Steps between C-alpha positions, in 0.01 A plus 500: 500500500472134397304487171360153568376607842353821350303302238384244752361771728310660208677823416298801389639494143351219289745266329533545123313214332707257298492509122279190507255657747484822297437308178237285672316813619518656150373178340218474753396862437514447123283190524254685725481782244442245223204357696356847565523581126291199401145568386337448743780539757602179676553491875783289639259251664345434153839463329566159347760334278321632190571856613863407562529350151345815351758706692790290368373535142454874553864528611620342174456834322782640717735205440851527360559140396465420129292184460503370143173373359490156337482649148807721554816402313694547825274271706721267701819705455663621821695777319299627199719681244246775422199676651147374449146610582432241769353636824679594817374316808573474868776246557399180677747562784355845564146361514606218729668743742199734484259220591723404793494856635124537447434164661687614811338846497151349479551306821676791673196716420253266667429243231497136602736250336201281406342776289820653359429553128874534431557146624236332283567218258386720210784744572758220522377359166511844337857560620610156380345566156670841476833345598470222242378724217773758559761227511380356167479844341859572598630151427599436860389163631389501862551163656300410806742468787512159661477494874814369663417192702718499805615156618404400854723660758657196662856375538456214251441733205833677554701180534379357167602809303846535651722195453755421769870502416 
């Protein structure tokens, strides 16, 4: 039987979710559990960016990325020669991906884009600060990428850049 046709007609066996979808569901469940464990428990409609920031800080205790403190002798060194007592944190890239999945899950679970706490300015600022502080601590400069400005798409722009022989 044609697999595409079988899926289009809605076969009785559900498709295996992608790795992304599985991770998104796990992240959503973890965040929901975090809200339920708050004292007093927080319902999803009452959730705001402050709760999201608390969740991100809570996750730091499970991080695996060494982030040197400013007083550490290895601060700013990408490859420190010896161990130190600086804390392990969640890597910026992991947090950024997590917020992307939770942002999508919020809307898929009935939240409106206008009230999405994962899309707030406070979250963007927090992620930017984490990115910059981790870059400094590891001695890796992050440069802001410049947007490529595309020239107008007309025939004159091509003729000026390609001389005739």
